[in-house]
C-alpha positions as protocol buffer text, in pm:
chain_id: "A"
residue {
  index: 1
  type: MET
  ca { x: 0 y: 0 z: 0 }
}
residue {
  index: 2
  type: LYS
  ca { x: 281 y: 240 z: 95 }
}
residue {
  index: 3
  type: ARG
  ca { x: 457 y: 159 z: -230 }
}
residue {
  index: 4
  type: LEU
  ca { x: 140 y: 246 z: -422 }
}
residue {
  index: 5
  type: PHE
  ca { x: 109 y: 583 z: -247 }
}
residue {
  index: 6
  type: ARG
  ca { x: 477 y: 650 z: -315 }
}
residue {
  index: 7
  type: LYS
  ca { x: 426 y: 582 z: -687 }
}
residue {
  index: 8
  type: ILE
  ca { x: 118 y: 807 z: -691 }
}
residue {
  index: 9
  type: ASN
  ca { x: 314 y: 1088 z: -523 }
}
residue {
  index: 10
  type: MET
  ca { x: 600 y: 1047 z: -770 }
}
residue {
  index: 11
  type: LYS
  ca { x: 355 y: 1067 z: -1058 }
}
residue {
  index: 12
  type: GLN
  ca { x: 201 y: 1379 z: -907 }
}
residue {
  index: 13
  type: ASP
  ca { x: 545 y: 1540 z: -877 }
}
residue {
  index: 14
  type: VAL
  ca { x: 615 y: 1465 z: -1242 }
}
residue {
  index: 15
  type: VAL
  ca { x: 277 y: 1606 z: -1349 }
}
residue {
  index: 16
  type: THR
  ca { x: 305 y: 1926 z: -1142 }
}
residue {
  index: 17
  type: GLY
  ca { x: 669 y: 1972 z: -1230 }
}
residue {
  index: 18
  type: LYS
  ca { x: 745 y: 2167 z: -908 }
}
residue {
  index: 19
  type: HIS
  ca { x: 958 y: 1902 z: -742 }
}
residue {
  index: 20
  type: SER
  ca { x: 1164 y: 1825 z: -1049 }
}
residue {
  index: 21
  type: TYR
  ca { x: 1250 y: 2180 z: -1149 }
}
residue {
  index: 22
  type: TRP
  ca { x: 1317 y: 2304 z: -799 }
}
residue {
  index: 23
  type: SER
  ca { x: 1556 y: 2011 z: -770 }
}
residue {
  index: 24
  type: ILE
  ca { x: 1732 y: 2120 z: -1089 }
}
residue {
  index: 25
  type: GLN
  ca { x: 1775 y: 2472 z: -956 }
}
residue {
  index: 26
  type: ILE
  ca { x: 1899 y: 2349 z: -621 }
}
residue {
  index: 27
  type: LYS
  ca { x: 2138 y: 2097 z: -774 }
}
residue {
  index: 28
  type: ILE
  ca { x: 2288 y: 2353 z: -1010 }
}
residue {
  index: 29
  type: GLY
  ca { x: 2315 y: 2606 z: -728 }
}
residue {
  index: 30
  type: VAL
  ca { x: 2483 y: 2360 z: -494 }
}
residue {
  index: 31
  type: MET
  ca { x: 2721 y: 2245 z: -766 }
}
residue {
  index: 32
  type: LEU
  ca { x: 2822 y: 2598 z: -862 }
}
residue {
  index: 33
  type: LEU
  ca { x: 2850 y: 2699 z: -498 }
}
residue {
  index: 34
  type: SER
  ca { x: 3070 y: 2399 z: -423 }
}
residue {
  index: 35
  type: VAL
  ca { x: 3299 y: 2474 z: -717 }
}
residue {
  index: 36
  type: ALA
  ca { x: 3318 y: 2842 z: -621 }
}
residue {
  index: 37
  type: THR
  ca { x: 3390 y: 2754 z: -257 }
}
residue {
  index: 38
  type: LEU
  ca { x: 3661 y: 2512 z: -361 }
}
residue {
  index: 39
  type: LEU
  ca { x: 3827 y: 2767 z: -590 }
}
residue {
  index: 40
  type: LEU
  ca { x: 3801 y: 3049 z: -337 }
}
residue {
  index: 41
  type: SER
  ca { x: 3930 y: 2826 z: -57 }
}
residue {
  index: 42
  type: GLY
  ca { x: 4224 y: 2719 z: -272 }
}
residue {
  index: 43
  type: PHE
  ca { x: 4304 y: 3080 z: -355 }
}
residue {
  index: 44
  type: GLY
  ca { x: 4265 y: 3176 z: 13 }
}
residue {
  index: 45
  type: TYR
  ca { x: 4499 y: 2897 z: 120 }
}
residue {
  index: 46
  type: TYR
  ca { x: 4756 y: 3012 z: -136 }
}
residue {
  index: 47
  type: GLN
  ca { x: 4731 y: 3370 z: -12 }
}
residue {
  index: 48
  type: TYR
  ca { x: 4757 y: 3258 z: 352 }
}
residue {
  index: 49
  type: HIS
  ca { x: 5062 y: 3042 z: 279 }
}
residue {
  index: 50
  type: LYS
  ca { x: 5223 y: 3328 z: 87 }
}
residue {
  index: 51
  type: PHE
  ca { x: 5148 y: 3570 z: 371 }
}
residue {
  index: 52
  type: LYS
  ca { x: 5291 y: 3329 z: 628 }
}
residue {
  index: 53
  type: THR
  ca { x: 5606 y: 3274 z: 422 }
}
residue {
  index: 54
  type: ASN
  ca { x: 5655 y: 3650 z: 390 }
}
residue {
  index: 55
  type: GLN
  ca { x: 5604 y: 3700 z: 763 }
}
residue {
  index: 56
  type: ILE
  ca { x: 5863 y: 3434 z: 849 }
}
residue {
  index: 57
  type: ALA
  ca { x: 6106 y: 3577 z: 593 }
}
residue {
  index: 58
  type: ASN
  ca { x: 6058 y: 3926 z: 744 }
}
residue {
  index: 59
  type: LEU
  ca { x: 6141 y: 3794 z: 1090 }
}
residue {
  index: 60
  type: HIS
  ca { x: 6456 y: 3622 z: 964 }
}
residue {
  index: 61
  type: ASN
  ca { x: 6560 y: 3940 z: 783 }
}
residue {
  index: 62
  type: LEU
  ca { x: 6491 y: 4143 z: 1095 }
}
residue {
  index: 63
  type: ALA
  ca { x: 6704 y: 3903 z: 1302 }
}
residue {
  index: 64
  type: GLN
  ca { x: 6986 y: 3920 z: 1046 }
}
residue {
  index: 65
  type: PHE
  ca { x: 6994 y: 4299 z: 1026 }
}
residue {
  index: 66
  type: ALA
  ca { x: 6967 y: 4336 z: 1403 }
}
residue {
  index: 67
  type: ILE
  ca { x: 7246 y: 4088 z: 1474 }
}
residue {
  index: 68
  type: GLU
  ca { x: 7474 y: 4267 z: 1226 }
}
residue {
  index: 69
  type: ARG
  ca { x: 7414 y: 4601 z: 1400 }
}
residue {
  index: 70
  type: LEU
  ca { x: 7466 y: 4444 z: 1742 }
}
residue {
  index: 71
  type: ALA
  ca { x: 7791 y: 4278 z: 1636 }
}
residue {
  index: 72
  type: GLU
  ca { x: 7917 y: 4609 z: 1502 }
}
residue {
  index: 73
  type: ASN
  ca { x: 7806 y: 4831 z: 1791 }
}
residue {
  index: 74
  type: LEU
  ca { x: 7899 y: 4602 z: 2082 }
}
residue {
  index: 75
  type: VAL
  ca { x: 8266 y: 4542 z: 2003 }
}
residue {
  index: 76
  type: ILE
  ca { x: 8402 y: 4864 z: 2153 }
}
residue {
  index: 77
  type: PRO
  ca { x: 8177 y: 4867 z: 2464 }
}
residue {
  index: 78
  type: ILE
  ca { x: 8269 y: 4505 z: 2541 }
}
residue {
  index: 79
  type: TRP
  ca { x: 8639 y: 4575 z: 2485 }
}
residue {
  index: 80
  type: ASN
  ca { x: 8614 y: 4868 z: 2724 }
}
residue {
  index: 81
  type: ALA
  ca { x: 8386 y: 4675 z: 2966 }
}
residue {
  index: 82
  type: ASP
  ca { x: 8139 y: 4962 z: 2939 }
}
residue {
  index: 83
  type: THR
  ca { x: 7826 y: 4803 z: 3086 }
}
residue {
  index: 84
  type: ALA
  ca { x: 7615 y: 5115 z: 3043 }
}
residue {
  index: 85
  type: GLN
  ca { x: 7696 y: 5141 z: 2673 }
}
residue {
  index: 86
  type: ILE
  ca { x: 7635 y: 4766 z: 2625 }
}
residue {
  index: 87
  type: ASN
  ca { x: 7289 y: 4800 z: 2780 }
}
residue {
  index: 88
  type: LYS
  ca { x: 7222 y: 5110 z: 2567 }
}
residue {
  index: 89
  type: VAL
  ca { x: 7299 y: 4920 z: 2247 }
}
residue {
  index: 90
  type: ILE
  ca { x: 7081 y: 4628 z: 2357 }
}
residue {
  index: 91
  type: MET
  ca { x: 6793 y: 4858 z: 2455 }
}
residue {
  index: 92
  type: ALA
  ca { x: 6810 y: 5030 z: 2116 }
}
residue {
  index: 93
  type: GLU
  ca { x: 6753 y: 4699 z: 1934 }
}
residue {
  index: 94
  type: MET
  ca { x: 6479 y: 4590 z: 2171 }
}
residue {
  index: 95
  type: ARG
  ca { x: 6258 y: 4880 z: 2068 }
}
residue {
  index: 96
  type: GLU
  ca { x: 6135 y: 4637 z: 1805 }
}
residue {
  index: 97
  type: ARG
  ca { x: 5855 y: 4453 z: 1983 }
}
residue {
  index: 98
  type: SER
  ca { x: 5928 y: 4124 z: 1804 }
}
residue {
  index: 99
  type: VAL
  ca { x: 6267 y: 4105 z: 1977 }
}
residue {
  index: 100
  type: ALA
  ca { x: 6211 y: 3881 z: 2279 }
}
residue {
  index: 101
  type: ALA
  ca { x: 6566 y: 3875 z: 2415 }
}
residue {
  index: 102
  type: ILE
  ca { x: 6928 y: 3966 z: 2344 }
}
residue {
  index: 103
  type: LEU
  ca { x: 7214 y: 3780 z: 2508 }
}
residue {
  index: 104
  type: VAL
  ca { x: 7581 y: 3878 z: 2514 }
}
residue {
  index: 105
  type: ARG
  ca { x: 7831 y: 3603 z: 2597 }
}
residue {
  index: 106
  type: ASP
  ca { x: 8202 y: 3607 z: 2666 }
}
residue {
  index: 107
  type: GLN
  ca { x: 8463 y: 3376 z: 2516 }
}
residue {
  index: 108
  type: HIS
  ca { x: 8354 y: 3101 z: 2754 }
}
residue {
  index: 109
  type: ALA
  ca { x: 7986 y: 3126 z: 2648 }
}
residue {
  index: 110
  type: GLN
  ca { x: 7888 y: 3278 z: 2982 }
}
residue {
  index: 111
  type: ILE
  ca { x: 7615 y: 3544 z: 2976 }
}
residue {
  index: 112
  type: VAL
  ca { x: 7765 y: 3881 z: 3065 }
}
residue {
  index: 113
  type: ALA
  ca { x: 7473 y: 4102 z: 2961 }
}
residue {
  index: 114
  type: GLY
  ca { x: 7124 y: 4065 z: 2827 }
}
residue {
  index: 115
  type: LYS
  ca { x: 6766 y: 4183 z: 2823 }
}
residue {
  index: 116
  type: THR
  ca { x: 6434 y: 4002 z: 2786 }
}
residue {
  index: 117
  type: ARG
  ca { x: 6065 y: 4078 z: 2833 }
}
residue {
  index: 118
  type: ASN
  ca { x: 5836 y: 3975 z: 3117 }
}
residue {
  index: 119
  type: THR
  ca { x: 5472 y: 3871 z: 3075 }
}
residue {
  index: 120
  type: GLU
  ca { x: 5367 y: 4239 z: 3053 }
}
residue {
  index: 121
  type: GLY
  ca { x: 5621 y: 4307 z: 2779 }
}
residue {
  index: 122
  type: GLU
  ca { x: 5849 y: 4514 z: 3002 }
}
residue {
  index: 123
  type: LEU
  ca { x: 6227 y: 4489 z: 2960 }
}
residue {
  index: 124
  type: VAL
  ca { x: 6410 y: 4310 z: 3240 }
}
residue {
  index: 125
  type: ALA
  ca { x: 6766 y: 4190 z: 3290 }
}
residue {
  index: 126
  type: LEU
  ca { x: 6853 y: 3845 z: 3161 }
}
residue {
  index: 127
  type: THR
  ca { x: 7105 y: 3632 z: 3346 }
}
residue {
  index: 128
  type: SER
  ca { x: 7018 y: 3279 z: 3237 }
}
residue {
  index: 129
  type: GLU
  ca { x: 6920 y: 3088 z: 2925 }
}
residue {
  index: 130
  type: ILE
  ca { x: 6562 y: 3106 z: 2801 }
}
residue {
  index: 131
  type: THR
  ca { x: 6373 y: 2850 z: 2595 }
}
residue {
  index: 132
  type: GLY
  ca { x: 6072 y: 2872 z: 2367 }
}
residue {
  index: 133
  type: ASP
  ca { x: 5959 y: 2894 z: 2009 }
}
residue {
  index: 134
  type: PHE
  ca { x: 6192 y: 3169 z: 1891 }
}
residue {
  index: 135
  type: ILE
  ca { x: 6365 y: 3267 z: 1570 }
}
residue {
  index: 136
  type: THR
  ca { x: 6730 y: 3303 z: 1670 }
}
residue {
  index: 137
  type: ASN
  ca { x: 7047 y: 3435 z: 1519 }
}
residue {
  index: 138
  type: THR
  ca { x: 7398 y: 3441 z: 1664 }
}
residue {
  index: 139
  type: LYS
  ca { x: 7712 y: 3625 z: 1559 }
}
residue {
  index: 140
  type: GLU
  ca { x: 8063 y: 3624 z: 1694 }
}
residue {
  index: 141
  type: LEU
  ca { x: 8202 y: 3949 z: 1833 }
}
residue {
  index: 142
  type: VAL
  ca { x: 8547 y: 4001 z: 1686 }
}
residue {
  index: 143
  type: GLY
  ca { x: 8780 y: 4274 z: 1806 }
}
residue {
  index: 144
  type: ALA
  ca { x: 9121 y: 4387 z: 1696 }
}
residue {
  index: 145
  type: TYR
  ca { x: 9287 y: 4105 z: 1889 }
}
residue {
  index: 146
  type: GLY
  ca { x: 9043 y: 3822 z: 1822 }
}
residue {
  index: 147
  type: SER
  ca { x: 8712 y: 3694 z: 1953 }
}
residue {
  index: 148
  type: LEU
  ca { x: 8544 y: 3884 z: 2236 }
}
residue {
  index: 149
  type: GLY
  ca { x: 8247 y: 3650 z: 2263 }
}
residue {
  index: 150
  type: SER
  ca { x: 7915 y: 3642 z: 2084 }
}
residue {
  index: 151
  type: VAL
  ca { x: 7576 y: 3802 z: 2072 }
}
residue {
  index: 152
  type: GLU
  ca { x: 7246 y: 3621 z: 2024 }
}
residue {
  index: 153
  type: ILE
  ca { x: 6906 y: 3764 z: 1937 }
}
residue {
  index: 154
  type: LEU
  ca { x: 6573 y: 3586 z: 1987 }
}
residue {
  index: 155
  type: LEU
  ca { x: 6258 y: 3695 z: 1804 }
}
residue {
  index: 156
  type: THR
  ca { x: 5912 y: 3587 z: 1919 }
}
residue {
  index: 157
  type: ARG
  ca { x: 5653 y: 3445 z: 1681 }
}
residue {
  index: 158
  type: GLN
  ca { x: 5369 y: 3585 z: 1894 }
}
residue {
  index: 159
  type: PHE
  ca { x: 5293 y: 3889 z: 1679 }
}
residue {
  index: 160
  type: MET
  ca { x: 5338 y: 3692 z: 1358 }
}
residue {
  index: 161
  type: ASN
  ca { x: 5089 y: 3430 z: 1480 }
}
residue {
  index: 162
  type: ALA
  ca { x: 4842 y: 3704 z: 1574 }
}
residue {
  index: 163
  type: ALA
  ca { x: 4879 y: 3854 z: 1224 }
}
residue {
  index: 164
  type: LEU
  ca { x: 4826 y: 3509 z: 1070 }
}
residue {
  index: 165
  type: LYS
  ca { x: 4507 y: 3460 z: 1272 }
}
residue {
  index: 166
  type: ARG
  ca { x: 4374 y: 3797 z: 1155 }
}
residue {
  index: 167
  type: GLU
  ca { x: 4466 y: 3712 z: 797 }
}
residue {
  index: 168
  type: LEU
  ca { x: 4294 y: 3374 z: 823 }
}
residue {
  index: 169
  type: LEU
  ca { x: 3981 y: 3534 z: 971 }
}
residue {
  index: 170
  type: ASP
  ca { x: 3973 y: 3799 z: 698 }
}
residue {
  index: 171
  type: MET
  ca { x: 4010 y: 3534 z: 427 }
}
residue {
  index: 172
  type: THR
  ca { x: 3736 y: 3320 z: 582 }
}
residue {
  index: 173
  type: VAL
  ca { x: 3497 y: 3616 z: 594 }
}
residue {
  index: 174
  type: THR
  ca { x: 3591 y: 3707 z: 235 }
}
residue {
  index: 175
  type: VAL
  ca { x: 3522 y: 3353 z: 112 }
}
residue {
  index: 176
  type: ILE
  ca { x: 3184 y: 3344 z: 291 }
}
residue {
  index: 177
  type: VAL
  ca { x: 3078 y: 3685 z: 156 }
}
residue {
  index: 178
  type: LEU
  ca { x: 3185 y: 3596 z: -199 }
}
residue {
  index: 179
  type: ASP
  ca { x: 3008 y: 3260 z: -170 }
}
residue {
  index: 180
  type: VAL
  ca { x: 2684 y: 3432 z: -66 }
}
residue {
  index: 181
  type: LEU
  ca { x: 2712 y: 3686 z: -348 }
}
residue {
  index: 182
  type: LEU
  ca { x: 2792 y: 3416 z: -604 }
}
residue {
  index: 183
  type: PHE
  ca { x: 2502 y: 3203 z: -479 }
}
residue {
  index: 184
  type: ILE
  ca { x: 2261 y: 3496 z: -517 }
}
residue {
  index: 185
  type: VAL
  ca { x: 2390 y: 3602 z: -859 }
}
residue {
  index: 186
  type: LEU
  ca { x: 2413 y: 3249 z: -998 }
}
residue {
  index: 187
  type: GLY
  ca { x: 2076 y: 3158 z: -847 }
}
residue {
  index: 188
  type: LEU
  ca { x: 1910 y: 3453 z: -1018 }
}
residue {
  index: 189
  type: ALA
  ca { x: 2088 y: 3374 z: -1346 }
}
residue {
  index: 190
  type: VAL
  ca { x: 1985 y: 3006 z: -1336 }
}
residue {
  index: 191
  type: ARG
  ca { x: 1629 y: 3102 z: -1251 }
}
residue {
  index: 192
  type: LYS
  ca { x: 1610 y: 3354 z: -1537 }
}
residue {
  index: 193
  type: MET
  ca { x: 1783 y: 3145 z: -1804 }
}
residue {
  index: 194
  type: LEU
  ca { x: 1662 y: 2797 z: -1710 }
}
residue {
  index: 195
  type: VAL
  ca { x: 1389 y: 2767 z: -1448 }
}
residue {
  index: 196
  type: GLN
  ca { x: 1151 y: 3037 z: -1574 }
}
residue {
  index: 197
  type: PRO
  ca { x: 1162 y: 2921 z: -1941 }
}
residue {
  index: 198
  type: ILE
  ca { x: 1107 y: 2561 z: -1834 }
}
residue {
  index: 199
  type: ASN
  ca { x: 812 y: 2664 z: -1618 }
}
residue {
  index: 200
  type: GLN
  ca { x: 662 y: 2857 z: -1911 }
}
residue {
  index: 201
  type: LEU
  ca { x: 699 y: 2560 z: -2147 }
}
residue {
  index: 202
  type: LEU
  ca { x: 557 y: 2332 z: -1878 }
}
residue {
  index: 203
  type: ARG
  ca { x: 255 y: 2559 z: -1835 }
}
residue {
  index: 204
  type: ILE
  ca { x: 197 y: 2569 z: -2211 }
}
residue {
  index: 205
  type: ALA
  ca { x: 233 y: 2190 z: -2234 }
}
residue {
  index: 206
  type: ARG
  ca { x: -38 y: 2151 z: -1971 }
}
residue {
  index: 207
  type: VAL
  ca { x: -265 y: 2391 z: -2157 }
}
residue {
  index: 208
  type: ILE
  ca { x: -203 y: 2203 z: -2483 }
}
residue {
  index: 209
  type: ALA
  ca { x: -288 y: 1879 z: -2304 }
}
residue {
  index: 210
  type: GLU
  ca { x: -624 y: 2038 z: -2217 }
}
residue {
  index: 211
  type: GLY
  ca { x: -686 y: 2121 z: -2586 }
}
residue {
  index: 212
  type: ASP
  ca { x: -597 y: 2492 z: -2596 }
}
residue {
  index: 213
  type: LEU
  ca { x: -360 y: 2557 z: -2890 }
}
residue {
  index: 214
  type: GLY
  ca { x: -384 y: 2936 z: -2882 }
}
residue {
  index: 215
  type: GLN
  ca { x: -100 y: 2998 z: -2638 }
}
residue {
  index: 216
  type: ASP
  ca { x: 194 y: 3218 z: -2736 }
}
residue {
  index: 217
  type: ILE
  ca { x: 552 y: 3127 z: -2639 }
}
residue {
  index: 218
  type: THR
  ca { x: 747 y: 3442 z: -2550 }
}
residue {
  index: 219
  type: ILE
  ca { x: 1089 y: 3280 z: -2499 }
}
residue {
  index: 220
  type: ARG
  ca { x: 1345 y: 3442 z: -2732 }
}
residue {
  index: 221
  type: GLN
  ca { x: 1676 y: 3308 z: -2601 }
}
residue {
  index: 222
  type: HIS
  ca { x: 1963 y: 3229 z: -2838 }
}
residue {
  index: 223
  type: ASP
  ca { x: 2061 y: 2903 z: -2673 }
}
residue {
  index: 224
  type: GLU
  ca { x: 1936 y: 2548 z: -2620 }
}
residue {
  index: 225
  type: MET
  ca { x: 1633 y: 2677 z: -2431 }
}
residue {
  index: 226
  type: GLY
  ca { x: 1550 y: 2903 z: -2725 }
}
residue {
  index: 227
  type: GLU
  ca { x: 1576 y: 2604 z: -2960 }
}
residue {
  index: 228
  type: LEU
  ca { x: 1343 y: 2409 z: -2732 }
}
residue {
  index: 229
  type: ALA
  ca { x: 1093 y: 2697 z: -2740 }
}
residue {
  index: 230
  type: HIS
  ca { x: 1119 y: 2707 z: -3120 }
}
residue {
  index: 231
  type: ALA
  ca { x: 1048 y: 2334 z: -3133 }
}
residue {
  index: 232
  type: PHE
  ca { x: 741 y: 2393 z: -2914 }
}
residue {
  index: 233
  type: ARG
  ca { x: 618 y: 2661 z: -3156 }
}
residue {
  index: 234
  type: LYS
  ca { x: 657 y: 2427 z: -3453 }
}
residue {
  index: 235
  type: MET
  ca { x: 478 y: 2152 z: -3260 }
}
residue {
  index: 236
  type: MET
  ca { x: 189 y: 2388 z: -3182 }
}
residue {
  index: 237
  type: MET
  ca { x: 168 y: 2499 z: -3546 }
}
residue {
  index: 238
  type: THR
  ca { x: 164 y: 2134 z: -3655 }
}
residue {
  index: 239
  type: LEU
  ca { x: -107 y: 2054 z: -3401 }
}
residue {
  index: 240
  type: ARG
  ca { x: -312 y: 2354 z: -3513 }
}
residue {
  index: 241
  type: THR
  ca { x: -284 y: 2249 z: -3879 }
}
residue {
  index: 242
  type: PHE
  ca { x: -368 y: 1891 z: -3790 }
}
residue {
  index: 243
  type: THR
  ca { x: -664 y: 1999 z: -3578 }
}
residue {
  index: 244
  type: LEU
  ca { x: -787 y: 2229 z: -3855 }
}
residue {
  index: 245
  type: ASN
  ca { x: -758 y: 1948 z: -4113 }
}
residue {
  index: 246
  type: VAL
  ca { x: -945 y: 1709 z: -3884 }
}
residue {
  index: 247
  type: LYS
  ca { x: -1214 y: 1970 z: -3823 }
}
residue {
  index: 248
  type: THR
  ca { x: -1243 y: 2040 z: -4198 }
}
residue {
  index: 249
  type: ALA
  ca { x: -1266 y: 1668 z: -4272 }
}
residue {
  index: 250
  type: ALA
  ca { x: -1526 y: 1623 z: -4000 }
}
residue {
  index: 251
  type: ASP
  ca { x: -1727 y: 1914 z: -4135 }
}
residue {
  index: 252
  type: ASN
  ca { x: -1711 y: 1765 z: -4487 }
}
residue {
  index: 253
  type: VAL
  ca { x: -1824 y: 1425 z: -4357 }
}
residue {
  index: 254
  type: ALA
  ca { x: -2104 y: 1589 z: -4164 }
}
residue {
  index: 255
  type: ALA
  ca { x: -2211 y: 1789 z: -4467 }
}
residue {
  index: 256
  type: GLY
  ca { x: -2203 y: 1479 z: -4687 }
}
residue {
  index: 257
  type: SER
  ca { x: -2406 y: 1280 z: -4438 }
}
residue {
  index: 258
  type: GLN
  ca { x: -2659 y: 1557 z: -4416 }
}
residue {
  index: 259
  type: ALA
  ca { x: -2683 y: 1575 z: -4797 }
}
residue {
  index: 260
  type: MET
  ca { x: -2733 y: 1198 z: -4824 }
}
residue {
  index: 261
  type: SER
  ca { x: -2999 y: 1198 z: -4558 }
}
residue {
  index: 262
  type: SER
  ca { x: -3189 y: 1477 z: -4729 }
}
């Protein structure tokens, strides 16, 4: 019994046409939206990866330039054991917020000077090794009479990661907005070029099935749908001619029968 009702419902859907053509519109919309989302996501991933690579490269360049300046500016203060000047040089480089710490070591790799940041970002003295996810660079300090030690700079990834999160959020919002706009535009285009002409032809087909051949098809598209509308017009003209011939023949038969009976 249930199977019978299911078949009846399926037949009703085919007759009304609503279920079938809404499904076409939805399927095309979902397909186009999926393709657009895939393409936009791929482009977004490429942009994110490129942005991340540039950010990492900038940090490495920053570390390289900073370590070169430190190696040049610390030689004389270290040779003269000028602690104040050493700290001044270190403080000058730590104005860059990405610099997490700077360590100055002697020939025996012992820390003789250094600065780092506490949890509030304030500069504090550094007397021991620190660990973490840093970008580091080290350069030997060479004086007139040989090695004086080394200087090491540590750059935090904190601000880079925050920038990457913002970039990822912006790209996600951009993809969603573009998806919505594409869905609206493509949905309207599909409805105008496909769904509405099909609905018009479906309505005319129903009217023809009821015997009315006087309908006019207003579809004038230069595509497959236009060709289908043209085929419908030819079919209606053929049906009109056939109906007129049948009517003429019937009238002739009726007239002949009337003449014979009289």
